[in-house]
Backbone as numpy.savetxt, mean C-alpha at the origin, in Angstrom:
# Nx Ny Nz CAx CAy CAz Cx Cy Cz
9.15 2.91 -8.76 8.02 3.86 -8.77 8.92 4.75 -8.30
8.49 6.39 -9.68 9.49 7.49 -9.21 8.39 8.44 -8.38
9.33 8.73 -7.11 8.60 8.73 -6.22 9.08 10.77 -6.19
10.15 11.17 -7.12 10.24 12.45 -7.58 8.98 13.34 -8.28
8.73 12.14 -8.89 7.94 12.86 -10.46 6.44 12.37 -9.60
6.37 11.68 -9.05 4.69 11.66 -8.14 4.68 12.80 -7.19
5.38 12.81 -7.02 5.36 14.22 -6.11 4.62 15.50 -6.34
5.63 15.90 -7.26 5.38 17.04 -8.72 3.81 17.21 -9.18
3.21 16.41 -9.32 2.19 15.74 -10.24 1.45 15.86 -9.21
1.41 15.43 -7.55 0.29 15.41 -6.59 0.03 16.91 -6.16
1.69 17.56 -6.11 1.81 19.40 -5.73 0.88 19.78 -6.76
0.84 19.92 -8.19 0.25 20.34 -9.15 -1.27 20.42 -9.24
-1.55 18.70 -8.53 -2.95 18.62 -8.76 -3.87 19.28 -7.05
-2.87 19.05 -6.01 -3.13 19.67 -4.56 -2.86 21.16 -4.62
-2.55 21.46 -5.64 -2.26 23.22 -5.19 -3.68 23.61 -6.09
-4.85 23.14 -6.57 -5.82 23.78 -7.16 -7.10 23.87 -6.27
-6.81 22.43 -5.08 -7.62 23.05 -3.76 -8.98 22.31 -3.48
-9.22 22.15 -4.78 -10.14 21.26 -4.93 -10.61 19.89 -5.84
-9.16 18.97 -5.28 -9.36 17.87 -5.77 -8.74 17.05 -4.95
-9.78 15.98 -4.25 -9.35 15.08 -3.40 -8.26 14.07 -3.45
-7.58 13.77 -2.98 -6.08 12.43 -3.60 -5.90 11.63 -2.71
-6.24 10.82 -3.76 -6.43 9.12 -3.20 -5.27 8.46 -4.25
-4.61 7.90 -3.29 -3.26 7.12 -3.67 -3.20 5.28 -3.36
-3.47 4.65 -4.65 -3.12 3.59 -4.56 -1.58 2.58 -4.77
-1.73 1.61 -3.92 -0.67 0.77 -4.08 -1.32 -0.57 -4.12
-0.50 -1.54 -5.11 -1.33 -2.89 -5.02 0.05 -3.49 -4.35
-0.21 -4.52 -3.45 0.45 -5.80 -3.33 0.51 -6.97 -4.26
2.02 -7.86 -4.62 1.70 -8.77 -4.93 2.02 -8.37 -6.53
2.63 -7.32 -6.71 2.97 -6.92 -8.28 4.09 -7.83 -8.73
4.27 -8.00 -9.54 5.74 -9.11 -10.06 6.84 -8.02 -9.73
7.90 -8.76 -8.98 8.98 -8.01 -8.92 9.47 -7.12 -7.64
8.37 -7.08 -6.96 7.99 -6.40 -6.21 7.57 -7.09 -4.49
8.43 -7.38 -3.80 8.64 -7.44 -2.57 8.33 -6.98 -1.27
8.26 -7.22 -0.32 7.32 -6.80 1.14 8.60 -5.42 1.28
9.44 -5.68 1.35 10.36 -3.94 1.35 10.35 -3.09 0.66
9.81 -3.64 -0.84 9.78 -2.60 -1.91 8.23 -2.26 -1.72
7.62 -2.53 -1.62 6.17 -2.11 -1.07 6.84 -0.90 -0.22
7.23 -1.54 1.27 7.30 -0.42 2.38 7.76 0.53 1.88
8.75 0.62 0.65 9.23 1.99 0.25 8.66 2.87 -0.16
7.39 1.70 -1.37 6.43 2.33 -1.78 5.23 3.20 -0.94
4.96 2.59 -0.04 3.71 3.19 1.09 4.74 4.84 1.56
5.92 4.24 2.35 6.51 5.53 3.03 6.51 6.84 1.71
7.30 6.47 0.96 7.27 7.48 -0.36 5.93 8.21 -0.48
4.40 7.40 -0.59 3.46 7.58 -1.22 3.22 8.97 0.27
3.24 7.93 1.13 2.54 8.46 3.00 2.86 9.84 2.91
4.39 10.46 2.55 4.61 11.54 2.94 4.31 12.69 1.97
3.73 12.48 1.36 2.72 13.24 0.15 1.59 14.08 0.63
0.73 13.36 1.80 -0.42 13.56 2.14 -1.97 13.72 2.01
-1.65 12.60 1.03 -3.09 12.48 -0.20 -4.24 12.34 1.23
-5.48 12.58 0.76 -6.65 12.37 1.65 -6.75 10.87 2.09
-6.73 10.24 0.89 -6.95 8.41 1.27 -5.55 7.91 0.49
-5.24 7.06 0.98 -4.53 5.88 1.06 -4.94 4.86 0.33
-4.69 4.27 -0.53 -5.58 2.81 -0.27 -4.41 1.62 -0.65
-4.55 0.12 0.07 -3.77 -1.00 -0.40 -4.85 -1.96 -0.98
-4.57 -2.32 -2.04 -5.40 -2.86 -2.66 -4.23 -4.18 -3.19
-4.34 -5.73 -3.35 -4.11 -6.75 -3.61 -4.01 -7.38 -5.00
-3.54 -7.58 -5.78 -3.47 -8.14 -7.35 -4.41 -9.10 -6.98
-5.49 -8.95 -7.96 -5.86 -9.97 -8.80 -5.37 -10.62 -9.88
-5.82 -11.68 -9.91 -5.19 -12.29 -11.39 -6.44 -13.06 -11.98
-7.14 -12.29 -13.27 -8.06 -12.27 -14.38 -7.52 -13.14 -15.56
-8.36 -14.30 -15.69 -8.03 -14.91 -17.47 -8.18 -13.87 -18.54
-7.22 -13.93 -19.22 -7.20 -13.19 -20.08 -6.35 -11.90 -19.95
-5.59 -11.92 -19.08 -5.08 -10.64 -18.79 -3.70 -10.96 -18.65
-2.53 -10.35 -18.87 -1.24 -10.37 -19.16 -0.62 -11.09 -18.04
-0.92 -10.77 -16.43 -0.59 -11.63 -15.10 -0.95 -12.76 -15.50
-2.33 -13.30 -15.84 -3.30 -14.51 -16.26 -1.49 -15.70 -16.37
-0.94 -14.53 -18.05 -0.30 -15.40 -18.57 1.24 -16.04 -17.93
1.77 -15.02 -17.02 2.72 -15.00 -16.43 2.61 -15.46 -14.88
1.78 -16.43 -14.47 1.36 -17.14 -13.12 2.67 -17.79 -12.70
3.21 -18.67 -13.58 4.38 -19.38 -13.63 5.30 -18.34 -13.40
5.61 -17.80 -14.44 7.52 -17.47 -14.50 7.87 -16.34 -13.24
5.96 -15.90 -12.68 6.64 -15.22 -11.12 6.04 -15.93 -9.77
5.72 -17.08 -9.85 5.89 -18.02 -8.57 4.45 -17.29 -8.57
3.19 -17.11 -8.86 1.86 -16.56 -8.33 1.09 -17.82 -8.14
0.37 -17.64 -7.10 -0.12 -18.35 -6.00 -1.57 -17.46 -6.18
-2.63 -17.76 -6.77 -3.92 -16.90 -6.13 -5.29 -17.73 -6.00
-6.24 -16.94 -5.22 -7.11 -17.92 -5.22 -8.04 -18.38 -6.59
-8.44 -19.66 -6.26 -9.44 -19.92 -7.78 -10.63 -19.40 -7.78
-11.02 -18.94 -6.73 -12.46 -17.79 -6.72 -12.29 -17.06 -6.80
-13.78 -15.93 -6.74 -13.25 -14.57 -6.71 -13.05 -13.81 -5.14
-12.37 -13.21 -5.40 -11.76 -12.31 -6.00 -10.41 -12.37 -6.80
-10.22 -13.74 -6.94 -8.84 -14.31 -7.31 -7.38 -13.20 -7.09
-7.29 -13.46 -5.98 -6.32 -12.78 -5.21 -5.52 -13.39 -5.03
-4.15 -12.86 -5.01 -3.17 -13.13 -5.14 -2.80 -13.99 -3.36
-1.89 -14.79 -3.97 -1.98 -15.60 -1.92 -0.45 -15.72 -1.70
0.46 -15.82 -2.92 2.24 -15.47 -2.72 2.62 -15.25 -4.05
3.34 -14.99 -4.25 4.32 -14.73 -5.32 5.90 -15.69 -4.86
6.91 -15.27 -6.38 8.55 -15.57 -5.74 8.65 -14.46 -4.90
8.14 -13.19 -5.07 8.59 -12.05 -4.30 8.27 -11.48 -3.12
7.13 -12.45 -2.45 6.54 -12.19 -1.50 5.44 -13.08 -0.95
5.72 -13.32 0.33 5.24 -14.75 0.77 4.12 -14.05 1.18
3.40 -15.55 1.49 2.03 -15.33 2.46 1.54 -14.63 3.79
2.71 -14.92 4.21 3.06 -14.36 5.61 3.14 -12.95 5.37
3.40 -12.56 4.53 4.25 -10.91 4.21 2.80 -9.97 3.90
1.92 -10.95 2.76 0.61 -10.37 2.56 -0.30 -10.56 3.19
0.09 -11.09 4.59 -1.58 -11.30 5.62 -0.78 -9.91 6.18
0.65 -9.54 6.77 0.96 -8.45 7.14 0.17 -7.41 6.83
0.33 -7.24 5.49 -0.13 -6.09 4.46 -1.76 -5.81 4.94
-2.01 -7.06 4.87 -3.98 -7.21 5.24 -4.28 -6.12 6.44
-3.59 -6.81 7.88 -3.50 -6.35 8.84 -3.18 -4.91 8.66
-2.16 -3.98 7.72 -1.76 -3.04 7.99 -3.04 -2.17 7.14
-3.37 -2.86 5.99 -4.63 -1.96 5.08 -5.75 -1.55 5.93
-6.13 -2.70 7.00 -7.47 -2.34 7.78 -7.00 -1.18 8.44
-5.65 -1.24 9.54 -5.45 0.18 10.06 -5.05 1.43 9.27
-4.75 1.50 8.20 -4.94 2.74 7.53 -6.14 3.02 7.16
-7.14 2.29 6.76 -8.04 2.72 6.39 -9.13 3.21 7.98
-8.58 2.98 8.77 -9.57 3.07 9.98 -8.79 4.33 10.86
-7.26 4.20 10.97 -6.92 5.81 11.22 -6.70 6.45 10.15
-5.91 6.35 8.99 -5.41 7.51 8.08 -6.63 8.02 7.44
-7.50 6.87 7.02 -8.25 7.39 5.61 -9.84 7.70 6.48
-10.14 7.28 7.46 -11.35 7.73 8.40 -10.67 8.99 8.91
-10.05 9.23 9.04 -9.45 10.46 10.26 -9.45 10.07 11.52
-9.77 9.18 12.05 -9.99 8.89 12.89 -8.55 9.24 13.97
-8.64 9.69 15.20 -7.51 10.91 16.22 -6.44 11.28 15.14
-6.59 12.24 14.23 -5.92 12.63 13.17 -4.87 13.64 13.79
-5.04 14.06 14.42 -3.82 15.00 15.36 -3.07 14.00 15.99
-4.11 13.05 16.48 -2.81 12.68 17.57 -1.96 11.65 16.39
-2.70 11.28 15.77 -1.20 9.89 14.39 -0.31 11.33 13.68
-0.72 12.17 13.75 0.17 13.06 12.80 0.95 13.87 13.88
0.85 13.70 15.26 1.70 13.84 16.51 2.51 12.99 16.30
2.32 11.73 16.76 2.91 10.72 17.00 4.04 10.10 15.97
3.47 10.69 14.75 4.20 10.33 13.24 5.24 11.45 13.30
5.49 12.38 13.86 6.36 13.28 14.08 7.15 13.83 14.90
6.39 13.45 16.08 7.66 13.51 17.10 7.46 12.44 18.18
7.03 11.12 17.93 7.56 10.07 18.86 7.75 9.18 18.05
7.42 8.47 17.15 7.60 7.55 16.70 8.97 7.95 15.57
10.01 7.52 16.05 11.37 7.57 15.37 11.64 6.63 13.85
10.47 5.74 13.64 10.75 5.27 12.20 9.86 5.62 11.59
10.02 4.72 10.35 8.88 5.25 9.21 7.65 5.04 9.18
6.62 5.62 8.96 5.17 5.62 8.87 4.77 4.40 8.82
5.46 3.35 7.84 4.62 1.97 7.49 5.57 1.41 8.38
6.31 1.24 8.97 6.69 0.73 10.27 6.18 1.13 11.57
5.19 2.19 11.60 4.55 2.66 12.91 3.20 2.06 12.29
2.54 1.58 11.08 1.60 0.90 11.09 1.86 -0.69 10.99
3.16 -0.95 11.05 2.94 -2.38 10.91 3.70 -2.95 12.22
4.05 -2.24 13.34 3.89 -2.33 15.03 2.51 -2.16 15.08
1.79 -1.23 14.96 0.53 -1.17 14.99 -0.27 -2.74 14.75
0.24 -3.03 13.94 -0.80 -3.98 13.58 -0.26 -5.06 14.55
0.36 -5.11 15.54 0.96 -6.42 15.89 -0.13 -6.13 17.46
-1.04 -5.54 17.66 -1.77 -5.30 18.71 -3.46 -5.15 18.55
């Protein structure tokens, strides 16, 4: 992800003040492991979008990703929503961690529960990255 380019685009869009910015990340993409996802999350979190949505790759028949499942070691649910279970880049356990983090991001970041408290914690108390905050928080 070219975070510098994305940051510039977000600044231009956000400067109009009449657009709500939602940024999406998709877990389970080819060549992207857990640490890559973590970097992407931290890169977009700092941009201050109204919503950050974590999604999970779906493998649908007729798509390029469907043709490449063997190449990338992708295992996915055989029924709807055909979501990735693991790949050769990210484990099932890591994807389950991301599911827990997704729930926290949705509840606390996106719904703005404790917004001021969360901003204070991330700016003044928690010394690691935003992703690591949600990761640690998901353990409780």
